[in-house]
MMTF fields as JSON, N, C-alpha, C and O atoms, coordinates in Angstrom:
{
  "mmtfVersion": "1.0.0",
  "mmtfProducer": "UNKNOWN",
  "numBonds": 307,
  "numAtoms": 308,
  "numGroups": 77,
  "numChains": 1,
  "numModels": 1,
  "chainsPerModel": [1],
  "groupsPerChain": [77],
  "chainIdList": ["A"],
  "bondAtomList": [4, 2, 8, 6, 12, 10, 16, 14, 20, 18, 24, 22, 28, 26, 32, 30, 36, 34, 40, 38, 44, 42, 48, 46, 52, 50, 56, 54, 60, 58, 64, 62, 68, 66, 72, 70, 76, 74, 80, 78, 84, 82, 88, 86, 92, 90, 96, 94, 100, 98, 104, 102, 108, 106, 112, 110, 116, 114, 120, 118, 124, 122, 128, 126, 132, 130, 136, 134, 140, 138, 144, 142, 148, 146, 152, 150, 156, 154, 160, 158, 164, 162, 168, 166, 172, 170, 176, 174, 180, 178, 184, 182, 188, 186, 192, 190, 196, 194, 200, 198, 204, 202, 208, 206, 212, 210, 216, 214, 220, 218, 224, 222, 228, 226, 232, 230, 236, 234, 240, 238, 244, 242, 248, 246, 252, 250, 256, 254, 260, 258, 264, 262, 268, 266, 272, 270, 276, 274, 280, 278, 284, 282, 288, 286, 292, 290, 296, 294, 300, 298, 304, 302],
  "bondOrderList": [1, 1, 1, 1, 1, 1, 1, 1, 1, 1, 1, 1, 1, 1, 1, 1, 1, 1, 1, 1, 1, 1, 1, 1, 1, 1, 1, 1, 1, 1, 1, 1, 1, 1, 1, 1, 1, 1, 1, 1, 1, 1, 1, 1, 1, 1, 1, 1, 1, 1, 1, 1, 1, 1, 1, 1, 1, 1, 1, 1, 1, 1, 1, 1, 1, 1, 1, 1, 1, 1, 1, 1, 1, 1, 1, 1],
  "groupList": [{"groupName": "UNK", "atomNameList": ["N", "CA", "C", "O"], "elementList": ["N", "C", "C", "O"], "formalChargeList": [0, 0, 0, 0], "bondAtomList": [1, 0, 2, 1, 3, 2], "bondOrderList": [1, 1, 2], "singleLetterCode": "X", "chemCompType": "L-PEPTIDE LINKING"}],
  "groupTypeList": [0, 0, 0, 0, 0, 0, 0, 0, 0, 0, 0, 0, 0, 0, 0, 0, 0, 0, 0, 0, 0, 0, 0, 0, 0, 0, 0, 0, 0, 0, 0, 0, 0, 0, 0, 0, 0, 0, 0, 0, 0, 0, 0, 0, 0, 0, 0, 0, 0, 0, 0, 0, 0, 0, 0, 0, 0, 0, 0, 0, 0, 0, 0, 0, 0, 0, 0, 0, 0, 0, 0, 0, 0, 0, 0, 0, 0],
  "groupIdList": [1, 2, 3, 4, 5, 6, 7, 8, 9, 10, 11, 12, 13, 14, 15, 16, 17, 18, 19, 20, 21, 22, 23, 24, 25, 26, 27, 28, 29, 30, 31, 32, 33, 34, 35, 36, 37, 38, 39, 40, 41, 42, 43, 44, 45, 46, 47, 48, 49, 50, 51, 52, 53, 54, 55, 56, 57, 58, 59, 60, 61, 62, 63, 64, 65, 66, 67, 68, 69, 70, 71, 72, 73, 74, 75, 76, 77],
  "secStructList": [7, 7, 6, 6, 1, 1, 7, 7, 7, 1, 7, 3, 3, 3, 3, 3, 3, 3, 3, 3, 3, 3, 3, 6, 6, 6, 3, 3, 3, 3, 3, 3, 6, 6, 1, 7, 3, 3, 3, 3, 3, 3, 7, 2, 2, 2, 2, 2, 6, 6, 7, 7, 7, 7, 6, 6, 7, 3, 3, 3, 3, 3, 3, 3, 1, 1, 7, 6, 6, 3, 3, 3, 3, 3, 3, 3, 7],
  "xCoordList": [14.288, 12.912, 12.848, 13.652, 11.88, 11.718, 10.693, 10.224, 10.35, 9.443, 8.037, 7.227, 7.745, 6.436, 6.33, 5.254, 7.446, 7.441, 7.65, 7.495, 7.999, 8.233, 9.701, 10.418, 10.132, 11.537, 11.854, 11.099, 12.958, 13.366, 14.203, 15.211, 13.779, 14.418, 15.162, 15.465, 15.459, 16.124, 15.285, 14.355, 15.61, 14.87, 13.499, 13.326, 12.54, 11.177, 10.754, 11.168, 9.936, 9.449, 8.012, 7.191, 7.686, 6.336, 5.591, 6.057, 4.427, 3.6, 2.169, 1.755, 1.412, 0.01, -0.874, -0.505, -2.055, -2.997, -4.361, -4.599, -5.265, -6.623, -6.951, -6.58, -7.649, -8.056, -9.201, -10.205, -9.056, -10.094, -10.87, -11.995, -10.27, -10.931, -10.374, -9.177, -11.265, -10.84, -10.785, -11.769, -9.633, -9.408, -9.422, -9.34, -9.523, -9.467, -8.109, -7.12, -8.081, -6.865, -6.245, -5.025, -7.058, -6.545, -5.74, -4.916, -5.96, -5.242, -6.152, -7.376, -5.536, -6.27, -5.614, -4.392, -6.435, -5.902, -5.905, -6.933, -4.738, -4.565, -4.109, -3.155, -4.805, -4.366, -3.542, -4.037, -2.262, -1.357, -1.655, -2.219, -1.272, -1.497, -0.772, -1.211, 0.339, 1.107, 0.534, 1.042, -0.517, -1.174, -1.257, -2.349, -0.15, -0.236, -1.043, -1.193, -1.557, -2.259, -1.335, -0.566, -1.416, -0.628, -1.532, -2.653, -1.043, -1.72, -0.961, 0.263, -1.698, -1.045, -1.762, -2.959, -0.999, -1.578, -1.421, -0.652, -2.157, -2.114, -0.929, -0.718, -0.154, 0.993, 0.508, -0.59, 1.328, 0.971, 0.663, -0.214, 1.355, 1.165, -0.273, -0.854, -0.843, -2.226, -3.195, -4.206, -2.89, -3.768, -3.924, -5.011, -2.865, -2.919, -3.841, -4.462, -3.933, -4.76, -6.179, -6.927, -6.553, -7.902, -8.348, -9.507, -7.441, -7.785, -8.409, -7.812, -9.604, -10.288, -9.964, -9.974, -9.679, -9.396, -10.553, -10.849, -11.208, -12.365, -12.083, -11.156, -12.88, -12.749, -13.006, -13.985, -12.121, -12.23, -11.333, -11.146, -10.775, -9.889, -8.578, -8.058, -8.047, -6.714, -5.717, -5.903, -4.66, -3.677, -2.266, -2.058, -1.3, 0.123, 0.644, 0.43, 1.329, 1.801, 3.314, 3.878, 3.972, 5.409, 5.608, 5.0, 6.467, 6.733, 8.2, 9.079, 8.464, 9.837, 10.456, 9.75, 11.779, 12.477, 12.371, 12.349, 12.306, 12.329, 11.089, 11.19, 9.907, 8.658, 7.792, 7.192, 7.726, 7.01, 5.5, 4.773, 5.014, 3.581, 2.944, 1.728, 3.737, 3.222, 3.722, 4.798, 2.935, 3.352, 2.578, 1.838, 2.763, 2.02, 1.487, 2.157, 0.29, -0.375, 0.136, -0.047, 0.777, 1.368, 0.597, 0.821, -0.298, -1.07, -2.349, -2.395, -3.379, -4.612, -4.636, -4.491, -4.815, -4.721, -6.069, -6.15],
  "yCoordList": [-5.027, -4.593, -3.076, -2.46, -2.485, -1.045, -0.713, -1.606, 0.55, 0.974, 0.423, 0.462, -0.088, -0.636, -2.108, -2.699, -2.703, -4.099, -5.038, -6.25, -4.507, -5.336, -5.292, -4.349, -6.336, -6.392, -5.295, -5.075, -4.612, -3.619, -4.314, -4.951, -4.187, -4.905, -3.963, -4.321, -2.774, -1.801, -0.553, -0.352, 0.277, 1.524, 1.265, 0.387, 2.045, 1.918, 3.249, 4.313, 3.171, 4.353, 4.591, 3.677, 5.799, 6.126, 6.853, 7.871, 6.32, 6.903, 7.031, 6.308, 7.946, 8.128, 7.428, 7.265, 7.013, 6.354, 6.256, 6.833, 5.522, 5.344, 3.857, 3.103, 3.443, 2.044, 1.786, 2.498, 0.772, 0.466, -0.806, -0.984, -1.698, -2.967, -3.545, -3.454, -4.144, -4.833, -6.322, -6.902, -6.939, -8.344, -9.166, -8.588, -10.488, -11.321, -11.221, -10.785, -11.62, -11.698, -10.338, -10.229, -9.309, -7.99, -7.304, -6.441, -7.668, -7.043, -6.058, -6.187, -5.075, -4.056, -3.857, -3.945, -3.586, -3.208, -1.686, -1.047, -1.114, 0.333, 0.801, 0.266, 1.809, 2.433, 3.649, 4.59, 3.617, 4.718, 5.904, 5.742, 7.102, 8.311, 8.239, 8.832, 7.508, 7.392, 6.365, 6.231, 5.633, 4.74, 3.279, 2.714, 2.617, 1.167, 0.795, 1.59, -0.436, -0.962, -1.907, -2.649, -1.875, -2.788, -3.424, -2.966, -4.475, -5.105, -4.701, -4.822, -4.217, -3.715, -4.233, -4.518, -4.345, -4.696, -3.494, -2.575, -3.512, -2.405, -2.6, -3.695, -1.541, -1.597, -1.766, -1.33, -2.397, -2.64, -1.345, -1.324, -0.293, 0.994, 1.49, 2.035, 1.306, 1.729, 0.73, 1.123, -0.556, -1.601, -1.512, -1.763, -1.163, -1.04, 0.074, -0.015, 1.129, 2.279, 2.184, 3.16, 1.034, 0.752, 1.739, 2.154, 2.108, 2.963, 2.079, 1.091, 2.435, 1.634, 2.172, 3.381, 1.268, 1.635, 1.115, -0.08, 2.017, 1.66, 1.917, 2.648, 1.316, 1.543, 3.026, 3.601, 3.623, 5.04, 5.933, 7.103, 5.411, 6.206, 6.514, 5.683, 7.699, 8.075, 7.575, 7.796, 6.902, 6.312, 6.578, 6.863, 6.481, 6.52, 5.091, 4.436, 4.615, 3.228, 3.224, 3.974, 2.373, 2.156, 0.921, -0.124, 1.062, -0.031, -0.415, 0.444, -1.708, -2.19, -2.237, -2.31, -2.193, -2.246, -3.618, -3.721, -4.663, -6.021, -6.365, -6.946, -6.005, -6.348, -5.097, -4.701, -4.481, -3.214, -3.405, -2.42, -4.646, -4.891, -5.065, -5.232, -5.03, -5.205, -4.073, -3.52, -3.743, -2.677, -2.746, -3.697, -1.714, -1.643, -0.232, 0.75, -0.149, 1.121, 1.67, 1.049, 2.834, 3.414, 4.63, 5.059, 5.191, 6.342, 6.466, 6.127, 6.963, 7.308, 8.814, 9.522, 9.321, 10.761, 11.459, 12.673],
  "zCoordList": [10.785, 10.662, 10.781, 11.48, 10.087, 10.185, 11.268, 11.974, 11.4, 12.459, 12.273, 13.199, 11.092, 10.8, 11.185, 11.093, 11.615, 11.993, 10.83, 10.979, 9.681, 8.509, 8.146, 8.48, 7.452, 7.061, 6.064, 5.117, 6.271, 5.284, 4.223, 4.53, 2.977, 1.877, 0.955, -0.183, 1.424, 0.565, 0.459, 1.24, -0.496, -0.619, -1.228, -2.073, -0.781, -1.278, -1.869, -1.409, -2.881, -3.555, -3.106, -3.184, -2.635, -2.18, -3.289, -3.8, -3.656, -4.71, -4.219, -3.312, -4.812, -4.458, -5.469, -6.632, -5.008, -5.892, -5.253, -4.192, -5.896, -5.399, -5.357, -6.257, -4.302, -4.156, -5.129, -5.108, -5.98, -6.962, -6.632, -7.098, -5.822, -5.536, -4.243, -3.971, -3.446, -2.239, -2.554, -3.013, -2.307, -2.612, -1.328, -0.244, -1.406, -0.203, 0.503, -0.088, 1.741, 2.563, 2.84, 2.96, 2.944, 3.313, 2.236, 2.538, 0.984, -0.123, -0.844, -0.818, -1.485, -2.226, -3.58, -3.707, -4.595, -5.899, -5.944, -5.717, -6.24, -6.215, -7.598, -8.162, -8.135, -9.392, -9.021, -8.4, -9.414, -9.119, -10.024, -11.106, -9.574, -10.368, -11.708, -12.693, -11.736, -12.977, -13.947, -15.061, -13.55, -14.486, -14.107, -14.173, -13.706, -13.495, -12.249, -11.321, -12.26, -11.097, -10.355, -10.966, -9.02, -8.202, -7.157, -6.934, -6.521, -5.395, -4.139, -4.078, -3.133, -1.916, -0.671, -0.693, 0.409, 1.704, 2.632, 2.349, 3.742, 4.695, 5.621, 6.143, 5.826, 6.734, 8.174, 8.521, 9.004, 10.406, 11.149, 12.012, 10.834, 11.505, 11.336, 12.275, 10.162, 9.907, 10.529, 11.111, 10.408, 10.921, 12.438, 12.958, 13.149, 14.605, 15.052, 16.111, 14.248, 14.612, 14.063, 14.116, 13.54, 13.05, 11.974, 11.949, 11.1, 9.971, 8.903, 8.478, 8.475, 7.464, 6.082, 5.85, 5.183, 3.798, 2.959, 2.97, 2.23, 1.428, -0.049, -0.397, -0.897, -2.337, -2.619, -2.142, -3.392, -3.717, -2.877, -3.213, -1.792, -0.933, -1.637, -2.381, -1.405, -1.881, -0.849, 0.347, -1.296, -0.392, -0.897, -2.077, 0.01, -0.35, -0.216, 0.805, -1.253, -1.317, -1.45, -2.247, -0.661, -0.821, -1.691, -1.461, -2.693, -3.616, -3.512, -3.573, -3.354, -3.267, -4.662, -5.667, -4.702, -5.986, -6.639, -7.866, -5.839, -6.385, -7.192, -8.273, -6.667, -7.338, -7.405, -6.405, -8.563, -8.697, -8.851, -8.981, -8.838, -8.929, -7.556, -7.465, -6.485, -5.132, -4.244, -4.468, -3.246, -2.341, -1.036, -0.785, -0.202, 1.049, 1.231, 0.909, 1.745, 1.981, 3.293, 4.34, 3.253, 4.453, 4.965, 6.097, 4.168, 4.628, 3.806, 2.624, 4.474, 3.777, 3.641, 4.637, 2.44, 2.19, 2.289, 2.103]
}
């Protein structure tokens, strides 16, 4: 596990984007600056500190190599 309390599955790529939609079960649709949309959840590190993520917020998302359509929000910019 990494410092965020989640399993480390290899190298992750961090990209910036904007939240476009809030989905059920704590998921968010994020449009990356490079164009594609992904589905992301909030990392435990942010959730513990009660950081609220709203539609329109700029966020940094880590994307795993295995599935590039899913990621986790690690910072609010």
